[in-house]
Structure formats: structure tokens, C-alpha cells
C-alpha positions in Angstrom: 0.0 0.0 0.2 2.8 2.5 0.3 4.2 1.6 -2.5 1.1 3.3 -4.0 1.1 6.5 -2.5 5.4 6.7 -2.6 4.4 6.1 -7.2 1.8 8.3 -6.9 3.9 11.2 -4.9 6.2 10.7 -7.4 4.1 11.2 -10.3 2.4 14.2 -8.8 6.1 15.9 -8.0 7.3 15.6 -12.0 3.9 16.9 -12.9 4.7 19.9 -11.0 7.6 20.0 -12.1 6.8 19.7 -15.8 4.7 22.2 -15.7 6.8 24.7 -13.5 9.4 23.8 -16.4 7.5 24.6 -19.6 5.9 27.7 -18.0 9.7 28.7 -17.1 11.0 31.9 -18.7 14.3 28.8 -19.6 15.9 28.8 -23.3 13.8 25.3 -24.8 17.1 24.3 -25.0 17.2 23.8 -21.4 13.1 22.7 -20.5 14.3 19.5 -22.8 16.8 19.0 -21.3 15.4 19.2 -17.7 12.5 17.1 -19.5 14.7 14.2 -20.5 15.9 14.2 -17.3 12.4 13.6 -15.5 11.4 10.9 -17.4 14.9 9.2 -17.0 15.2 9.8 -14.0 12.0 10.7 -12.2 12.4 10.4 -8.4 17.0 11.9 -8.6 15.8 14.0 -11.6 13.1 16.3 -9.9 15.0 16.2 -6.6 18.3 18.1 -9.4 16.0 19.9 -11.0 14.8 21.3 -6.8 17.9 21.5 -6.2 19.1 23.6 -9.7 16.5 24.4 -11.4 13.8 26.5 -9.7 16.6 29.2 -8.6 18.7 29.3 -12.4 21.1 27.0 -11.5 24.7 26.0 -13.7 22.7 23.5 -15.4 20.0 26.0 -17.0 21.3 27.2 -20.4 21.3 31.0 -20.6 
């Protein structure tokens, strides 16, 4: 049962992150790279995006 709840939480975080990525002012290339990272590595991708993405860290293209 707890795996289902954790899975729903990961899915909700992924959808939220993808929405924020595609509505941001970042370049299309940066949006595409972040989206691929989240699709390929859902848990790690969201964590990396939360650390580096929203504040315009070094992984975002100018």
C-alpha cells in the first residue's frame, strides 16, 4: 500500500516539475534537457531540478 502512495507522490511531483519547467522563461533547449532528465530518472531528476532548476543554477542555459 505504501508503495502506491509513494508512486502517486512521485507522479504528482513529476507533473508539477514539468509544468513549472515548461512555463518558465528558460530556453527551449534547457526545458528539453530538464524534461528528459525527469522522464528518464523520475525521482533523481526531480530532486536535481529542485536543487538546481528553479533558482537558475549552473545547469540551465542562459
